[in-house]
C-alpha positions in Angstrom: 5.8 -66.0 -131.3 6.0 -62.5 -132.8 6.3 -61.0 -129.3 9.3 -63.3 -128.4 11.0 -62.4 -131.7 10.4 -58.7 -131.1 11.8 -59.0 -127.6 14.9 -60.8 -128.9 15.4 -58.1 -131.6 15.0 -55.4 -129.0 17.5 -57.0 -126.6 20.1 -57.4 -129.4 19.6 -53.8 -130.5 20.1 -52.6 -126.9 23.4 -54.5 -126.5 24.6 -53.2 -129.9 23.8 -49.6 -129.1 25.3 -49.7 -125.6 28.5 -51.2 -127.1 28.8 -48.2 -129.3 28.6 -45.8 -126.4 31.5 -47.3 -124.4 34.0 -44.7 -123.4 37.2 -44.5 -125.4 40.4 -44.4 -123.5 42.4 -41.3 -123.9 46.1 -42.0 -124.0 46.9 -38.5 -125.4 49.1 -36.7 -122.8 47.5 -33.5 -121.5 49.6 -30.3 -121.1 50.6 -29.7 -117.5 49.2 -26.6 -115.9 51.9 -24.8 -114.0 51.7 -21.7 -111.8 53.3 -19.5 -114.5 51.1 -20.5 -117.5 48.1 -20.4 -115.2 48.8 -16.8 -114.3 49.4 -16.0 -118.0 46.0 -17.4 -118.8 44.3 -15.5 -116.0 45.9 -12.2 -117.0 44.8 -12.7 -120.6 41.2 -13.6 -119.5 40.8 -10.3 -117.6 42.4 -8.0 -120.1 40.4 -8.8 -123.3 42.1 -5.8 -124.9 39.3 -3.5 -123.8 40.3 -0.1 -122.7 39.4 0.9 -119.1 36.3 3.0 -118.6 36.5 5.6 -115.9 34.3 8.1 -114.2 36.4 11.3 -114.3 36.0 14.6 -112.5 34.2 16.1 -115.5 31.9 13.1 -116.1 29.3 14.3 -113.5 29.0 17.7 -115.1 28.9 16.2 -118.6 26.2 13.6 -117.8 24.0 16.1 -115.8 24.1 18.6 -118.7 23.2 15.9 -121.2 20.5 14.4 -119.1 18.9 17.8 -118.5 18.9 18.6 -122.2 17.4 15.2 -123.1 14.7 15.4 -120.4 13.7 18.8 -121.8 13.4 17.2 -125.2 11.4 14.3 -123.6 8.8 16.5 -121.8 7.4 18.3 -124.8 3.7 17.5 -125.1 3.1 20.1 -127.8 5.3 18.6 -130.6 4.4 15.9 -133.1 5.4 12.3 -132.5 7.9 12.5 -135.4 9.6 15.7 -134.1 9.7 14.3 -130.6 11.3 11.0 -131.7 13.7 12.7 -134.2 15.0 15.0 -131.4 15.7 12.1 -129.0 16.5 9.3 -131.4 20.3 10.0 -131.8 20.6 9.7 -128.0 18.6 6.4 -127.6 19.9 2.9 -127.4 18.6 0.6 -130.1 16.3 -1.2 -127.6 14.8 2.0 -126.3 14.3 3.2 -129.9 12.1 0.2 -130.5 9.7 1.1 -127.7 10.0 4.9 -127.9 8.8 5.0 -131.5 5.3 4.3 -130.2 5.3 7.1 -127.5 2.8 9.9 -128.0 4.5 13.0 -126.4 1.0 14.5 -125.7 0.4 11.6 -123.3 3.6 12.1 -121.3 2.5 13.6 -117.9 5.7 15.5 -117.4 5.2 19.2 -118.1 7.8 20.8 -115.8 11.2 19.8 -114.6 11.8 21.5 -111.2 15.6 21.2 -110.9 18.7 19.7 -112.4 19.0 15.9 -112.1 20.5 14.0 -109.2 22.8 11.3 -110.5 22.6 7.8 -109.0 25.1 5.1 -110.0 26.7 1.9 -108.7 30.0 2.5 -107.2 32.7 1.2 -109.6 30.4 1.2 -112.6 31.4 4.1 -114.9 29.3 2.9 -117.8 25.7 3.2 -116.4 24.0 6.0 -114.5 20.4 7.1 -113.6 19.4 10.7 -113.6 16.5 11.5 -111.3 14.4 14.5 -112.0 11.8 16.1 -109.8 8.9 17.0 -112.0 5.2 18.1 -111.8 4.4 14.4 -112.0 6.8 13.3 -109.2 10.3 11.8 -109.6 11.2 10.6 -113.1 14.3 8.6 -113.9 16.4 8.6 -117.1 18.7 5.6 -117.4 21.9 6.2 -119.5 24.5 3.8 -120.6 27.8 4.0 -122.6 29.7 1.0 -124.0 33.1 2.6 -123.8 35.1 5.6 -122.5 34.7 7.6 -125.7 31.3 6.2 -126.6 28.2 8.4 -126.3 25.8 8.2 -123.4 22.5 6.6 -124.7 19.1 6.6 -123.1 18.0 3.1 -122.1 14.8 4.1 -120.4 12.8 7.0 -119.1 10.0 6.3 -116.6 8.5 7.4 -113.3 10.6 6.4 -110.4 7.9 4.2 -108.9 7.3 2.2 -112.1 
């Protein structure tokens, strides 16, 4: 008898719950989307009030000089971990700082940088660039990123090219 009562209670509960979930009708008129307000919405979505970031004529020279200076600071096995980190830290992204704080400069195999960097970047992306350096340990790549036109270039990674 208990099984029948339980089944009856379960059936009544199911009907009650499904009755609560019935869709409500929406008689509220919706605004009409026209070509003009659709275009306004589209323009607004793309603008976001963010200034355009460009790769100007002097950007190549600026980034090459910065990357070369930073790579020289990176490849210094004879300095203490603190001195190494302090020299690079102002030029590191927050994420790279997290991992770089554990790097022992004495274990970095780069001892010599053979020539200035070659910049590699995606066409149309003026915010990120990779600087490739030929070194005594093969090609090493420094990844740099900036978050805006007047924002500083920050290191996001330094590693052998094949890694």
